[in-house]
C-alpha positions in Angstrom: 46.8 -20.4 -32.2 44.2 -19.2 -34.7 44.8 -19.9 -38.4 44.9 -16.8 -40.5 43.6 -16.8 -44.0 44.7 -14.0 -46.3 46.6 -13.3 -49.5 44.1 -11.2 -51.6 43.8 -7.4 -52.2 40.0 -7.9 -52.0 39.8 -9.6 -48.7 41.0 -8.5 -45.3 42.7 -11.1 -43.1 40.3 -13.0 -40.9 40.7 -15.7 -38.3 38.9 -19.0 -38.4 38.7 -18.8 -34.6 37.7 -15.2 -33.8 39.8 -13.9 -30.8 37.8 -12.9 -27.8 37.7 -9.2 -27.3 35.8 -6.8 -25.1 33.4 -4.4 -26.8 32.8 -1.1 -25.1 29.3 0.4 -24.9 30.3 3.1 -27.4 31.0 0.4 -30.0 27.7 -1.4 -29.5 25.8 0.5 -32.1 23.5 -0.8 -34.8 25.5 0.7 -37.7 28.9 -0.8 -37.0 28.6 -3.5 -39.7 30.1 -2.7 -43.1 27.5 -1.9 -45.7 29.1 -4.3 -48.2 31.8 -6.9 -47.5 33.5 -9.8 -49.3 35.2 -12.4 -47.2 36.1 -16.1 -47.1 33.4 -18.2 -45.5 33.8 -20.2 -42.3 32.0 -23.3 -40.9 30.0 -20.8 -38.8 28.4 -19.6 -42.1 27.4 -23.1 -43.2 23.7 -22.9 -42.2 23.2 -19.6 -43.9 24.9 -21.0 -47.0 22.8 -24.1 -47.1 19.5 -22.3 -46.6 20.2 -20.0 -49.5 21.4 -22.9 -51.7 18.4 -25.1 -50.8 15.9 -22.4 -51.6 17.6 -21.6 -54.9 18.1 -25.2 -56.3 15.4 -27.4 -54.8 12.6 -25.5 -56.4 14.3 -25.7 -59.8 16.0 -29.1 -60.0 15.0 -30.8 -56.7 18.7 -31.3 -55.8 21.2 -29.2 -53.9 24.7 -29.2 -55.3 26.1 -29.6 -51.7 24.5 -31.2 -48.7 24.9 -29.4 -45.3 27.6 -31.9 -44.4 29.5 -31.2 -47.6 29.2 -27.5 -47.1 30.7 -27.9 -43.6 33.4 -30.2 -45.0 34.6 -27.8 -47.7 34.4 -24.7 -45.4 36.6 -26.7 -42.9 39.1 -28.1 -45.4 39.5 -25.2 -47.8 37.8 -22.0 -46.6 40.3 -20.0 -48.7 38.5 -21.3 -51.8 35.1 -19.8 -50.8 33.8 -16.2 -51.0 30.8 -14.7 -49.4 29.2 -11.3 -50.1 27.7 -9.8 -46.9 25.5 -6.7 -46.7 25.1 -5.3 -43.2 26.3 -8.7 -41.9 23.8 -10.8 -43.8 25.0 -13.3 -46.5 23.5 -12.3 -49.8 25.6 -14.3 -52.3 28.4 -16.9 -52.2 30.7 -19.2 -54.1 32.2 -22.4 -52.8 35.1 -24.2 -54.4 37.6 -27.0 -53.7 41.0 -28.1 -55.2 41.2 -30.5 -58.1 44.2 -31.9 -59.9 43.0 -33.5 -63.2 42.1 -32.0 -66.5 38.4 -32.9 -66.3 36.0 -33.1 -63.4 34.9 -36.6 -62.4 32.2 -37.9 -60.0 34.9 -37.9 -57.2 35.4 -34.2 -57.6 31.9 -33.6 -56.2 33.0 -34.5 -52.7 36.8 -34.3 -52.7 39.3 -31.5 -52.0 42.8 -31.9 -53.4 45.2 -29.6 -51.5 47.7 -27.6 -53.5 46.1 -28.4 -56.8 46.3 -26.2 -59.8 42.6 -26.2 -60.6 39.6 -24.9 -58.5 36.4 -26.8 -58.8 33.5 -24.3 -58.3 30.7 -26.4 -56.7 28.0 -23.8 -56.3 27.2 -20.1 -56.8 24.0 -18.9 -55.3 22.2 -15.6 -54.5 19.7 -15.0 -51.7 16.1 -15.0 -53.1 15.5 -11.4 -52.1 18.7 -10.3 -54.0 18.2 -11.9 -57.4 17.8 -10.1 -60.7 20.2 -7.4 -59.5 23.4 -8.6 -61.1 24.8 -10.0 -57.8 25.6 -13.4 -59.3 27.8 -11.9 -62.0 29.5 -9.6 -59.4 30.3 -12.3 -56.9 31.6 -14.6 -59.6 33.8 -11.8 -61.0 35.2 -11.1 -57.5 35.8 -14.7 -56.9 37.7 -15.2 -60.2 39.9 -12.2 -59.5 40.5 -13.5 -56.0 41.6 -16.9 -57.4 44.2 -15.1 -59.6 46.0 -14.1 -56.3 46.2 -17.6 -55.0 49.6 -19.3 -55.5 49.4 -22.2 -57.9 45.8 -21.7 -59.1 45.7 -21.8 -62.9 42.2 -22.9 -63.8 38.6 -22.8 -62.5 36.3 -25.6 -63.5 32.6 -26.2 -63.1 29.6 -28.1 -64.4 26.3 -26.5 -65.2 23.0 -27.2 -67.0 22.6 -26.1 -70.6 20.5 -23.0 -69.8 23.4 -21.6 -67.6 26.1 -21.9 -70.3 25.5 -18.4 -71.7 25.9 -16.9 -68.2 29.3 -18.5 -67.8 30.4 -17.8 -71.3 29.7 -14.1 -70.7 31.9 -14.4 -67.5 34.8 -15.7 -69.6 34.5 -19.4 -69.3 35.0 -21.8 -72.2 33.1 -24.9 -73.0 34.9 -28.2 -72.5 32.0 -30.4 -73.7 29.5 -32.7 -71.9 30.5 -33.7 -68.4 31.0 -37.2 -67.3 29.1 -36.3 -64.1 25.4 -37.0 -63.7 23.1 -36.4 -60.8 19.6 -37.9 -60.7 19.6 -38.3 -64.4 20.6 -34.7 -64.9 23.4 -34.0 -67.5 25.8 -31.1 -67.5 28.2 -29.2 -69.6 31.8 -28.7 -68.2 33.2 -25.1 -68.3 36.8 -23.9 -67.8 38.2 -20.4 -66.9 41.9 -19.7 -67.3 43.4 -17.8 -64.4 46.1 -15.9 -66.2 47.9 -12.6 -65.2 47.2 -10.4 -62.2 43.9 -9.6 -60.6 42.4 -6.2 -61.5 42.8 -3.7 -58.7 39.1 -2.7 -58.7 36.0 -2.8 -60.7 33.3 -0.2 -61.1 30.6 -2.7 -60.1 28.5 -0.5 -57.8 29.3 -2.7 -54.8 
């Protein structure tokens, strides 16, 4: 039986294994895909995710936050902690997270998912190169944080970032926790925390 993932006012239920259905010729039109859609990612989205991530990060730091195997791993273990923004069926921005159960992030948090944890570790937020400088990063992050508010047990969101990204996350409502113990290829990071309190807002006039 297919596993259903739901629980958010922003996301329609979807199935990790899409049921087989017959499409009539009347339904086979070019404009049947929604103009803009937010949904959880699945392992089938992994290649698109990794291509966007690789283009965004390798040119800047030479490192991807997640390898393709790690993307597949997280989208298999905890798809409910991911969010993709699709326009006419094409992935334009995404966030991938996993569960974590300690106050601060450690090196182990980079590759582990802790089920039923009260914190969500945001591994990566990325936007397709043709869609940057349009505010999409802020919008998909806002949607993701509101979505996390609807998940039972989720109390905090944690991430690490380079110094130049600290103002972006401060503007989104994160607080600085100080230098991170995590280092990658001699790169050093700041750890940020967002408190998931109250109910998610019903909607936002974000133009999406």
